[in-house]
PDBQT receptor file of N, H, CA, C and O in Angstrom, charges set to zero:
ATOM      1  N   UNK A   1      75.834  43.194  69.351  1.00  0.00    +0.000 N 
ATOM      2  CA  UNK A   1      75.410  43.986  70.564  1.00  0.00    +0.000 C 
ATOM      3  C   UNK A   1      75.592  45.738  70.569  1.00  0.00    +0.000 C 
ATOM      4  O   UNK A   1      76.546  46.435  70.225  1.00  0.00    +0.000 OA
ATOM      5  N   UNK A   2      74.609  45.997  70.967  1.00  0.00    +0.000 N 
ATOM      6  H   UNK A   2      73.834  45.431  71.247  1.00  0.00    +0.000 HD
ATOM      7  CA  UNK A   2      73.991  47.763  71.193  1.00  0.00    +0.000 C 
ATOM      8  C   UNK A   2      75.078  48.070  72.819  1.00  0.00    +0.000 C 
ATOM      9  O   UNK A   2      75.173  47.514  73.913  1.00  0.00    +0.000 OA
ATOM     10  N   UNK A   3      75.506  48.858  72.370  1.00  0.00    +0.000 N 
ATOM     11  H   UNK A   3      75.429  49.310  71.482  1.00  0.00    +0.000 HD
ATOM     12  CA  UNK A   3      75.987  49.848  73.614  1.00  0.00    +0.000 C 
ATOM     13  C   UNK A   3      74.912  50.964  74.355  1.00  0.00    +0.000 C 
ATOM     14  O   UNK A   3      74.816  52.105  73.903  1.00  0.00    +0.000 OA
ATOM     15  N   UNK A   4      74.265  50.596  75.319  1.00  0.00    +0.000 N 
ATOM     16  H   UNK A   4      74.343  49.669  75.686  1.00  0.00    +0.000 HD
ATOM     17  CA  UNK A   4      73.431  51.914  75.719  1.00  0.00    +0.000 C 
ATOM     18  C   UNK A   4      74.132  52.914  76.473  1.00  0.00    +0.000 C 
ATOM     19  O   UNK A   4      73.489  53.920  76.773  1.00  0.00    +0.000 OA
ATOM     20  N   UNK A   5      74.957  52.854  76.722  1.00  0.00    +0.000 N 
ATOM     21  H   UNK A   5      75.480  52.038  76.478  1.00  0.00    +0.000 HD
ATOM     22  CA  UNK A   5      75.858  53.880  77.674  1.00  0.00    +0.000 C 
ATOM     23  C   UNK A   5      76.201  55.133  77.010  1.00  0.00    +0.000 C 
ATOM     24  O   UNK A   5      77.167  54.871  76.294  1.00  0.00    +0.000 OA
ATOM     25  N   UNK A   6      75.915  56.269  76.900  1.00  0.00    +0.000 N 
ATOM     26  H   UNK A   6      75.130  56.482  77.482  1.00  0.00    +0.000 HD
ATOM     27  CA  UNK A   6      76.112  57.541  75.976  1.00  0.00    +0.000 C 
ATOM     28  C   UNK A   6      76.518  58.390  77.079  1.00  0.00    +0.000 C 
ATOM     29  O   UNK A   6      75.764  58.661  78.013  1.00  0.00    +0.000 OA
ATOM     30  N   UNK A   7      77.653  58.791  76.978  1.00  0.00    +0.000 N 
ATOM     31  H   UNK A   7      78.266  58.571  76.219  1.00  0.00    +0.000 HD
ATOM     32  CA  UNK A   7      78.334  60.015  77.966  1.00  0.00    +0.000 C 
ATOM     33  C   UNK A   7      78.575  60.744  77.431  1.00  0.00    +0.000 C 
ATOM     34  O   UNK A   7      79.543  61.411  77.797  1.00  0.00    +0.000 OA
ATOM     35  N   UNK A   8      77.837  61.123  76.164  1.00  0.00    +0.000 N 
ATOM     36  H   UNK A   8      77.051  60.581  75.866  1.00  0.00    +0.000 HD
ATOM     37  CA  UNK A   8      77.645  62.458  75.469  1.00  0.00    +0.000 C 
ATOM     38  C   UNK A   8      76.700  63.861  75.380  1.00  0.00    +0.000 C 
ATOM     39  O   UNK A   8      76.679  64.876  74.683  1.00  0.00    +0.000 OA
ATOM     40  N   UNK A   9      76.040  63.377  76.350  1.00  0.00    +0.000 N 
ATOM     41  H   UNK A   9      76.057  62.552  76.916  1.00  0.00    +0.000 HD
ATOM     42  CA  UNK A   9      75.216  64.492  76.868  1.00  0.00    +0.000 C 
ATOM     43  C   UNK A   9      75.569  65.568  77.332  1.00  0.00    +0.000 C 
ATOM     44  O   UNK A   9      76.492  65.640  78.144  1.00  0.00    +0.000 OA
ATOM     45  N   UNK A  10      74.810  66.757  76.843  1.00  0.00    +0.000 N 
ATOM     46  H   UNK A  10      74.061  66.699  76.183  1.00  0.00    +0.000 HD
ATOM     47  CA  UNK A  10      75.442  68.001  76.749  1.00  0.00    +0.000 C 
ATOM     48  C   UNK A  10      75.007  68.572  78.147  1.00  0.00    +0.000 C 
ATOM     49  O   UNK A  10      73.918  68.250  78.623  1.00  0.00    +0.000 OA
ATOM     50  N   UNK A  11      75.697  69.257  78.676  1.00  0.00    +0.000 N 
ATOM     51  H   UNK A  11      76.582  69.519  78.290  1.00  0.00    +0.000 HD
ATOM     52  CA  UNK A  11      75.501  69.697  80.202  1.00  0.00    +0.000 C 
ATOM     53  C   UNK A  11      74.691  71.113  80.219  1.00  0.00    +0.000 C 
ATOM     54  O   UNK A  11      75.115  72.170  79.752  1.00  0.00    +0.000 OA
ATOM     55  N   UNK A  12      73.318  70.886  80.920  1.00  0.00    +0.000 N 
ATOM     56  H   UNK A  12      72.974  70.027  81.299  1.00  0.00    +0.000 HD
ATOM     57  CA  UNK A  12      72.847  72.488  80.816  1.00  0.00    +0.000 C 
ATOM     58  C   UNK A  12      72.921  73.176  81.892  1.00  0.00    +0.000 C 
ATOM     59  O   UNK A  12      72.936  72.823  83.071  1.00  0.00    +0.000 OA
ATOM     60  N   UNK A  13      72.992  74.778  81.118  1.00  0.00    +0.000 N 
ATOM     61  H   UNK A  13      72.980  75.065  80.160  1.00  0.00    +0.000 HD
ATOM     62  CA  UNK A  13      73.283  75.779  82.184  1.00  0.00    +0.000 C 
ATOM     63  C   UNK A  13      74.951  75.877  82.435  1.00  0.00    +0.000 C 
ATOM     64  O   UNK A  13      75.228  76.282  83.564  1.00  0.00    +0.000 OA
ATOM     65  N   UNK A  14      75.916  75.623  81.711  1.00  0.00    +0.000 N 
ATOM     66  H   UNK A  14      75.691  75.294  80.794  1.00  0.00    +0.000 HD
ATOM     67  CA  UNK A  14      76.566  75.559  82.127  1.00  0.00    +0.000 C 
ATOM     68  C   UNK A  14      77.933  76.997  81.908  1.00  0.00    +0.000 C 
ATOM     69  O   UNK A  14      79.098  77.167  82.268  1.00  0.00    +0.000 OA
ATOM     70  N   UNK A  15      77.138  77.584  81.299  1.00  0.00    +0.000 N 
ATOM     71  H   UNK A  15      76.192  77.446  81.007  1.00  0.00    +0.000 HD
ATOM     72  CA  UNK A  15      77.978  78.931  80.933  1.00  0.00    +0.000 C 
ATOM     73  C   UNK A  15      76.724  80.199  81.355  1.00  0.00    +0.000 C 
ATOM     74  O   UNK A  15      75.511  80.030  81.238  1.00  0.00    +0.000 OA
ATOM     75  N   UNK A  16      77.254  81.178  81.747  1.00  0.00    +0.000 N 
ATOM     76  H   UNK A  16      78.240  81.315  81.842  1.00  0.00    +0.000 HD
ATOM     77  CA  UNK A  16      76.259  82.574  81.876  1.00  0.00    +0.000 C 
ATOM     78  C   UNK A  16      76.419  83.289  80.762  1.00  0.00    +0.000 C 
ATOM     79  O   UNK A  16      77.580  83.671  80.620  1.00  0.00    +0.000 OA
ATOM     80  N   UNK A  17      75.497  83.690  79.711  1.00  0.00    +0.000 N 
ATOM     81  H   UNK A  17      74.553  83.379  79.827  1.00  0.00    +0.000 HD
ATOM     82  CA  UNK A  17      75.718  84.349  78.791  1.00  0.00    +0.000 C 
ATOM     83  C   UNK A  17      75.696  85.846  78.923  1.00  0.00    +0.000 C 
ATOM     84  O   UNK A  17      75.189  86.346  79.928  1.00  0.00    +0.000 OA
ATOM     85  N   UNK A  18      76.107  86.442  78.168  1.00  0.00    +0.000 N 
ATOM     86  H   UNK A  18      76.518  86.036  77.352  1.00  0.00    +0.000 HD
ATOM     87  CA  UNK A  18      76.207  87.956  78.473  1.00  0.00    +0.000 C 
ATOM     88  C   UNK A  18      74.965  88.981  78.617  1.00  0.00    +0.000 C 
ATOM     89  O   UNK A  18      75.188  90.177  78.806  1.00  0.00    +0.000 OA
ATOM     90  N   UNK A  19      73.609  88.458  78.517  1.00  0.00    +0.000 N 
ATOM     91  H   UNK A  19      73.428  87.487  78.364  1.00  0.00    +0.000 HD
ATOM     92  CA  UNK A  19      72.708  89.130  78.935  1.00  0.00    +0.000 C 
ATOM     93  C   UNK A  19      72.357  88.651  80.357  1.00  0.00    +0.000 C 
ATOM     94  O   UNK A  19      71.601  89.318  81.063  1.00  0.00    +0.000 OA
ATOM     95  N   UNK A  20      72.927  87.448  80.795  1.00  0.00    +0.000 N 
ATOM     96  H   UNK A  20      73.542  86.906  80.221  1.00  0.00    +0.000 HD
ATOM     97  CA  UNK A  20      72.723  87.321  82.181  1.00  0.00    +0.000 C 
ATOM     98  C   UNK A  20      73.652  88.401  83.406  1.00  0.00    +0.000 C 
ATOM     99  O   UNK A  20      73.385  89.015  84.438  1.00  0.00    +0.000 OA
ATOM    100  N   UNK A  21      75.072  88.108  82.368  1.00  0.00    +0.000 N 
ATOM    101  H   UNK A  21      75.289  87.609  81.529  1.00  0.00    +0.000 HD
ATOM    102  CA  UNK A  21      76.018  88.865  83.219  1.00  0.00    +0.000 C 
ATOM    103  C   UNK A  21      75.651  90.450  83.168  1.00  0.00    +0.000 C 
ATOM    104  O   UNK A  21      75.569  90.989  84.272  1.00  0.00    +0.000 OA
ATOM    105  N   UNK A  22      75.476  91.063  82.305  1.00  0.00    +0.000 N 
ATOM    106  H   UNK A  22      75.542  90.626  81.408  1.00  0.00    +0.000 HD
ATOM    107  CA  UNK A  22      74.991  92.632  82.109  1.00  0.00    +0.000 C 
ATOM    108  C   UNK A  22      73.920  92.552  83.643  1.00  0.00    +0.000 C 
ATOM    109  O   UNK A  22      73.982  93.354  84.575  1.00  0.00    +0.000 OA
ATOM    110  N   UNK A  23      72.822  91.149  83.523  1.00  0.00    +0.000 N 
ATOM    111  H   UNK A  23      72.772  90.498  82.766  1.00  0.00    +0.000 HD
ATOM    112  CA  UNK A  23      71.850  91.461  84.670  1.00  0.00    +0.000 C 
ATOM    113  C   UNK A  23      72.101  91.332  85.952  1.00  0.00    +0.000 C 
ATOM    114  O   UNK A  23      71.353  91.867  86.771  1.00  0.00    +0.000 OA
ATOM    115  N   UNK A  24      73.304  90.527  86.380  1.00  0.00    +0.000 N 
ATOM    116  H   UNK A  24      73.912  90.093  85.715  1.00  0.00    +0.000 HD
ATOM    117  CA  UNK A  24      73.766  90.573  87.463  1.00  0.00    +0.000 C 
ATOM    118  C   UNK A  24      74.647  91.948  87.798  1.00  0.00    +0.000 C 
ATOM    119  O   UNK A  24      74.643  92.419  88.936  1.00  0.00    +0.000 OA
ATOM    120  N   UNK A  25      75.308  92.476  86.843  1.00  0.00    +0.000 N 
ATOM    121  H   UNK A  25      75.310  92.094  85.918  1.00  0.00    +0.000 HD
ATOM    122  CA  UNK A  25      75.526  94.055  87.163  1.00  0.00    +0.000 C 
ATOM    123  C   UNK A  25      74.575  94.969  87.727  1.00  0.00    +0.000 C 
ATOM    124  O   UNK A  25      74.394  95.565  88.789  1.00  0.00    +0.000 OA
ATOM    125  N   UNK A  26      74.009  94.837  86.534  1.00  0.00    +0.000 N 
ATOM    126  H   UNK A  26      74.157  94.353  85.672  1.00  0.00    +0.000 HD
ATOM    127  CA  UNK A  26      72.554  95.743  86.865  1.00  0.00    +0.000 C 
ATOM    128  C   UNK A  26      71.681  95.586  88.386  1.00  0.00    +0.000 C 
ATOM    129  O   UNK A  26      71.160  96.521  88.994  1.00  0.00    +0.000 OA
ATOM    130  N   UNK A  27      71.686  94.373  88.730  1.00  0.00    +0.000 N 
ATOM    131  H   UNK A  27      72.108  93.614  88.236  1.00  0.00    +0.000 HD
ATOM    132  CA  UNK A  27      71.024  94.168  89.944  1.00  0.00    +0.000 C 
ATOM    133  C   UNK A  27      72.376  94.689  91.076  1.00  0.00    +0.000 C 
ATOM    134  O   UNK A  27      72.264  95.807  91.577  1.00  0.00    +0.000 OA
ATOM    135  N   UNK A  28      73.117  94.174  91.287  1.00  0.00    +0.000 N 
ATOM    136  H   UNK A  28      73.208  93.265  90.880  1.00  0.00    +0.000 HD
ATOM    137  CA  UNK A  28      73.980  94.770  92.184  1.00  0.00    +0.000 C 
ATOM    138  C   UNK A  28      73.776  95.933  92.239  1.00  0.00    +0.000 C 
ATOM    139  O   UNK A  28      73.143  96.426  93.172  1.00  0.00    +0.000 OA
ATOM    140  N   UNK A  29      74.213  96.558  91.357  1.00  0.00    +0.000 N 
ATOM    141  H   UNK A  29      74.727  96.158  90.599  1.00  0.00    +0.000 HD
ATOM    142  CA  UNK A  29      74.062  98.267  91.502  1.00  0.00    +0.000 C 
ATOM    143  C   UNK A  29      72.920  98.808  92.091  1.00  0.00    +0.000 C 
ATOM    144  O   UNK A  29      72.997  99.759  92.869  1.00  0.00    +0.000 OA
ATOM    145  N   UNK A  30      71.723  98.205  91.741  1.00  0.00    +0.000 N 
ATOM    146  H   UNK A  30      71.661  97.433  91.109  1.00  0.00    +0.000 HD
ATOM    147  CA  UNK A  30      70.435  98.355  92.450  1.00  0.00    +0.000 C 
ATOM    148  C   UNK A  30      70.446  97.948  93.874  1.00  0.00    +0.000 C 
ATOM    149  O   UNK A  30      69.326  98.104  94.359  1.00  0.00    +0.000 OA
ATOM    150  N   UNK A  31      71.370  97.451  94.776  1.00  0.00    +0.000 N 
ATOM    151  H   UNK A  31      72.281  97.324  94.382  1.00  0.00    +0.000 HD
ATOM    152  CA  UNK A  31      71.219  96.831  95.591  1.00  0.00    +0.000 C 
ATOM    153  C   UNK A  31      70.556  95.330  96.081  1.00  0.00    +0.000 C 
ATOM    154  O   UNK A  31      69.925  94.968  97.074  1.00  0.00    +0.000 OA
ATOM    155  N   UNK A  32      70.924  94.827  95.153  1.00  0.00    +0.000 N 
ATOM    156  H   UNK A  32      71.437  95.120  94.347  1.00  0.00    +0.000 HD
ATOM    157  CA  UNK A  32      70.129  93.194  95.179  1.00  0.00    +0.000 C 
ATOM    158  C   UNK A  32      71.185  92.601  95.509  1.00  0.00    +0.000 C 
ATOM    159  O   UNK A  32      72.311  92.897  95.109  1.00  0.00    +0.000 OA
ATOM    160  N   UNK A  33      70.838  91.514  96.437  1.00  0.00    +0.000 N 
ATOM    161  H   UNK A  33      69.923  91.273  96.762  1.00  0.00    +0.000 HD
ATOM    162  CA  UNK A  33      71.758  90.516  96.923  1.00  0.00    +0.000 C 
ATOM    163  C   UNK A  33      71.975  89.572  95.929  1.00  0.00    +0.000 C 
ATOM    164  O   UNK A  33      71.296  89.394  94.917  1.00  0.00    +0.000 OA
ATOM    165  N   UNK A  34      73.106  88.901  96.340  1.00  0.00    +0.000 N 
ATOM    166  H   UNK A  34      73.657  89.046  97.161  1.00  0.00    +0.000 HD
ATOM    167  CA  UNK A  34      73.052  87.662  94.706  1.00  0.00    +0.000 C 
ATOM    168  C   UNK A  34      72.276  86.480  94.664  1.00  0.00    +0.000 C 
ATOM    169  O   UNK A  34      72.125  85.785  93.659  1.00  0.00    +0.000 OA
ATOM    170  N   UNK A  35      71.721  86.241  95.932  1.00  0.00    +0.000 N 
ATOM    171  H   UNK A  35      71.844  86.806  96.748  1.00  0.00    +0.000 HD
ATOM    172  CA  UNK A  35      70.847  85.588  96.304  1.00  0.00    +0.000 C 
ATOM    173  C   UNK A  35      69.280  85.683  95.774  1.00  0.00    +0.000 C 
ATOM    174  O   UNK A  35      68.580  84.683  95.616  1.00  0.00    +0.000 OA
ATOM    175  N   UNK A  36      68.764  87.260  95.482  1.00  0.00    +0.000 N 
ATOM    176  H   UNK A  36      69.332  88.073  95.610  1.00  0.00    +0.000 HD
ATOM    177  CA  UNK A  36      67.851  86.936  95.038  1.00  0.00    +0.000 C 
ATOM    178  C   UNK A  36      68.365  87.448  93.664  1.00  0.00    +0.000 C 
ATOM    179  O   UNK A  36      67.409  87.722  92.939  1.00  0.00    +0.000 OA
ATOM    180  N   UNK A  37      69.572  87.665  93.071  1.00  0.00    +0.000 N 
ATOM    181  H   UNK A  37      70.349  87.443  93.660  1.00  0.00    +0.000 HD
ATOM    182  CA  UNK A  37      69.758  87.556  91.983  1.00  0.00    +0.000 C 
ATOM    183  C   UNK A  37      69.640  86.211  91.062  1.00  0.00    +0.000 C 
ATOM    184  O   UNK A  37      69.029  86.046  90.006  1.00  0.00    +0.000 OA
ATOM    185  N   UNK A  38      70.346  85.411  91.740  1.00  0.00    +0.000 N 
ATOM    186  H   UNK A  38      70.843  85.545  92.597  1.00  0.00    +0.000 HD
ATOM    187  CA  UNK A  38      70.457  83.990  91.452  1.00  0.00    +0.000 C 
ATOM    188  C   UNK A  38      68.856  83.146  91.364  1.00  0.00    +0.000 C 
ATOM    189  O   UNK A  38      68.525  82.328  90.506  1.00  0.00    +0.000 OA
ATOM    190  N   UNK A  39      68.082  83.610  92.459  1.00  0.00    +0.000 N 
ATOM    191  H   UNK A  39      68.351  84.274  93.156  1.00  0.00    +0.000 HD
ATOM    192  CA  UNK A  39      66.463  83.035  92.104  1.00  0.00    +0.000 C 
ATOM    193  C   UNK A  39      66.120  83.721  90.896  1.00  0.00    +0.000 C 
ATOM    194  O   UNK A  39      65.567  82.992  90.072  1.00  0.00    +0.000 OA
ATOM    195  N   UNK A  40      66.325  85.176  90.477  1.00  0.00    +0.000 N 
ATOM    196  H   UNK A  40      66.774  85.768  91.146  1.00  0.00    +0.000 HD
ATOM    197  CA  UNK A  40      65.807  85.907  89.205  1.00  0.00    +0.000 C 
ATOM    198  C   UNK A  40      66.243  84.881  87.932  1.00  0.00    +0.000 C 
ATOM    199  O   UNK A  40      65.488  84.397  87.089  1.00  0.00    +0.000 OA
ATOM    200  N   UNK A  41      67.534  84.725  88.050  1.00  0.00    +0.000 N 
ATOM    201  H   UNK A  41      68.147  85.118  88.735  1.00  0.00    +0.000 HD
ATOM    202  CA  UNK A  41      68.277  84.242  86.473  1.00  0.00    +0.000 C 
ATOM    203  C   UNK A  41      67.802  82.256  86.994  1.00  0.00    +0.000 C 
ATOM    204  O   UNK A  41      68.133  81.406  86.168  1.00  0.00    +0.000 OA
ATOM    205  N   UNK A  42      67.294  81.914  87.920  1.00  0.00    +0.000 N 
ATOM    206  H   UNK A  42      67.024  82.605  88.590  1.00  0.00    +0.000 HD
ATOM    207  CA  UNK A  42      67.234  80.722  88.485  1.00  0.00    +0.000 C 
ATOM    208  C   UNK A  42      68.702  79.739  87.864  1.00  0.00    +0.000 C 
ATOM    209  O   UNK A  42      68.817  78.698  87.215  1.00  0.00    +0.000 OA
ATOM    210  N   UNK A  43      69.485  80.553  88.366  1.00  0.00    +0.000 N 
ATOM    211  H   UNK A  43      69.391  81.398  88.892  1.00  0.00    +0.000 HD
ATOM    212  CA  UNK A  43      70.700  80.005  88.361  1.00  0.00    +0.000 C 
ATOM    213  C   UNK A  43      71.202  79.700  89.786  1.00  0.00    +0.000 C 
ATOM    214  O   UNK A  43      70.624  80.348  90.659  1.00  0.00    +0.000 OA
ATOM    215  N   UNK A  44      72.344  78.681  90.282  1.00  0.00    +0.000 N 
ATOM    216  H   UNK A  44      72.814  78.155  89.573  1.00  0.00    +0.000 HD
ATOM    217  CA  UNK A  44      72.714  78.544  91.737  1.00  0.00    +0.000 C 
ATOM    218  C   UNK A  44      73.384  79.462  92.102  1.00  0.00    +0.000 C 
ATOM    219  O   UNK A  44      74.242  80.122  91.517  1.00  0.00    +0.000 OA
ATOM    220  N   UNK A  45      72.842  79.523  93.446  1.00  0.00    +0.000 N 
ATOM    221  H   UNK A  45      72.144  78.987  93.922  1.00  0.00    +0.000 HD
ATOM    222  CA  UNK A  45      73.731  81.137  94.061  1.00  0.00    +0.000 C 
ATOM    223  C   UNK A  45      75.228  81.292  93.718  1.00  0.00    +0.000 C 
ATOM    224  O   UNK A  45      75.930  82.289  93.554  1.00  0.00    +0.000 OA
ATOM    225  N   UNK A  46      75.498  79.854  93.659  1.00  0.00    +0.000 N 
ATOM    226  H   UNK A  46      74.927  79.044  93.792  1.00  0.00    +0.000 HD
ATOM    227  CA  UNK A  46      77.171  79.523  93.468  1.00  0.00    +0.000 C 
ATOM    228  C   UNK A  46      77.830  80.433  92.384  1.00  0.00    +0.000 C 
ATOM    229  O   UNK A  46      78.762  81.227  92.509  1.00  0.00    +0.000 OA
ATOM    230  N   UNK A  47      77.040  80.078  91.213  1.00  0.00    +0.000 N 
ATOM    231  H   UNK A  47      76.283  79.432  91.112  1.00  0.00    +0.000 HD
ATOM    232  CA  UNK A  47      77.515  80.365  89.973  1.00  0.00    +0.000 C 
ATOM    233  C   UNK A  47      77.228  82.126  89.816  1.00  0.00    +0.000 C 
ATOM    234  O   UNK A  47      77.844  82.747  88.950  1.00  0.00    +0.000 OA
ATOM    235  N   UNK A  48      76.337  82.765  90.651  1.00  0.00    +0.000 N 
ATOM    236  H   UNK A  48      75.837  82.260  91.355  1.00  0.00    +0.000 HD
ATOM    237  CA  UNK A  48      76.663  83.830  90.495  1.00  0.00    +0.000 C 
ATOM    238  C   UNK A  48      77.612  84.600  91.344  1.00  0.00    +0.000 C 
ATOM    239  O   UNK A  48      78.249  85.609  91.041  1.00  0.00    +0.000 OA
ATOM    240  N   UNK A  49      77.591  83.955  92.435  1.00  0.00    +0.000 N 
ATOM    241  H   UNK A  49      77.074  83.135  92.681  1.00  0.00    +0.000 HD
ATOM    242  CA  UNK A  49      78.924  84.445  93.353  1.00  0.00    +0.000 C 
ATOM    243  C   UNK A  49      80.293  84.367  92.699  1.00  0.00    +0.000 C 
ATOM    244  O   UNK A  49      81.234  85.125  92.934  1.00  0.00    +0.000 OA
ATOM    245  N   UNK A  50      80.274  83.226  91.745  1.00  0.00    +0.000 N 
ATOM    246  H   UNK A  50      79.509  82.611  91.555  1.00  0.00    +0.000 HD
ATOM    247  CA  UNK A  50      82.036  82.950  91.046  1.00  0.00    +0.000 C 
ATOM    248  C   UNK A  50      82.129  83.984  90.220  1.00  0.00    +0.000 C 
ATOM    249  O   UNK A  50      83.195  84.562  90.007  1.00  0.00    +0.000 OA
ATOM    250  N   UNK A  51      80.555  84.435  89.462  1.00  0.00    +0.000 N 
ATOM    251  H   UNK A  51      79.689  83.966  89.634  1.00  0.00    +0.000 HD
ATOM    252  CA  UNK A  51      80.914  85.397  88.698  1.00  0.00    +0.000 C 
ATOM    253  C   UNK A  51      80.879  86.914  89.353  1.00  0.00    +0.000 C 
ATOM    254  O   UNK A  51      80.968  87.871  88.584  1.00  0.00    +0.000 OA
ATOM    255  N   UNK A  52      80.786  87.068  90.368  1.00  0.00    +0.000 N 
ATOM    256  H   UNK A  52      80.713  86.290  90.993  1.00  0.00    +0.000 HD
ATOM    257  CA  UNK A  52      81.050  88.375  90.940  1.00  0.00    +0.000 C 
ATOM    258  C   UNK A  52      82.806  88.397  91.408  1.00  0.00    +0.000 C 
ATOM    259  O   UNK A  52      83.593  89.283  91.077  1.00  0.00    +0.000 OA
ATOM    260  N   UNK A  53      83.086  87.373  92.118  1.00  0.00    +0.000 N 
ATOM    261  H   UNK A  53      82.447  86.653  92.387  1.00  0.00    +0.000 HD
ATOM    262  CA  UNK A  53      84.445  86.972  92.536  1.00  0.00    +0.000 C 
ATOM    263  C   UNK A  53      85.564  86.896  91.310  1.00  0.00    +0.000 C 
ATOM    264  O   UNK A  53      86.756  87.108  91.528  1.00  0.00    +0.000 OA
ATOM    265  N   UNK A  54      85.045  86.572  90.004  1.00  0.00    +0.000 N 
ATOM    266  H   UNK A  54      84.076  86.400  89.826  1.00  0.00    +0.000 HD
ATOM    267  CA  UNK A  54      85.668  86.413  88.823  1.00  0.00    +0.000 C 
ATOM    268  C   UNK A  54      85.753  87.781  88.669  1.00  0.00    +0.000 C 
ATOM    269  O   UNK A  54      86.754  88.104  88.029  1.00  0.00    +0.000 OA
ATOM    270  N   UNK A  55      84.930  88.871  89.095  1.00  0.00    +0.000 N 
ATOM    271  H   UNK A  55      84.117  88.608  89.615  1.00  0.00    +0.000 HD
ATOM    272  CA  UNK A  55      85.669  90.244  88.634  1.00  0.00    +0.000 C 
ATOM    273  C   UNK A  55      85.196  90.441  86.924  1.00  0.00    +0.000 C 
ATOM    274  O   UNK A  55      85.972  91.119  86.251  1.00  0.00    +0.000 OA
ATOM    275  N   UNK A  56      84.029  89.904  86.261  1.00  0.00    +0.000 N 
ATOM    276  H   UNK A  56      83.398  89.353  86.807  1.00  0.00    +0.000 HD
ATOM    277  CA  UNK A  56      83.700  89.913  85.224  1.00  0.00    +0.000 C 
ATOM    278  C   UNK A  56      82.307  90.890  85.177  1.00  0.00    +0.000 C 
ATOM    279  O   UNK A  56      81.661  91.414  84.269  1.00  0.00    +0.000 OA
ATOM    280  N   UNK A  57      82.241  90.861  86.126  1.00  0.00    +0.000 N 
ATOM    281  H   UNK A  57      82.766  90.436  86.863  1.00  0.00    +0.000 HD
ATOM    282  CA  UNK A  57      80.934  91.914  86.230  1.00  0.00    +0.000 C 
ATOM    283  C   UNK A  57      81.456  92.999  87.424  1.00  0.00    +0.000 C 
ATOM    284  O   UNK A  57      82.320  92.574  88.191  1.00  0.00    +0.000 OA
ATOM    285  N   UNK A  58      80.958  94.396  87.610  1.00  0.00    +0.000 N 
ATOM    286  H   UNK A  58      80.256  94.741  86.987  1.00  0.00    +0.000 HD
ATOM    287  CA  UNK A  58      81.620  94.894  88.390  1.00  0.00    +0.000 C 
ATOM    288  C   UNK A  58      80.653  95.537  89.885  1.00  0.00    +0.000 C 
ATOM    289  O   UNK A  58      79.576  95.996  89.506  1.00  0.00    +0.000 OA
ATOM    290  N   UNK A  59      80.807  95.616  91.084  1.00  0.00    +0.000 N 
ATOM    291  H   UNK A  59      81.682  95.243  91.392  1.00  0.00    +0.000 HD
ATOM    292  CA  UNK A  59      80.063  95.616  91.745  1.00  0.00    +0.000 C 
ATOM    293  C   UNK A  59      79.392  96.957  92.190  1.00  0.00    +0.000 C 
ATOM    294  O   UNK A  59      78.472  96.944  93.009  1.00  0.00    +0.000 OA
TER     295      UNK A  59
């Protein structure tokens, strides 16, 4: 009997990379909104907002 249920699929876009964090920081300094930054990165708005709240990027 073969089992077809695999739950080890990798989750895509789980973490922001360094380049994306730098881009968030630069865009915030330029005055762009978090919504606009999220659309540019192709990431959910909550991901960008969490990154800003976490403080790994400066505002």
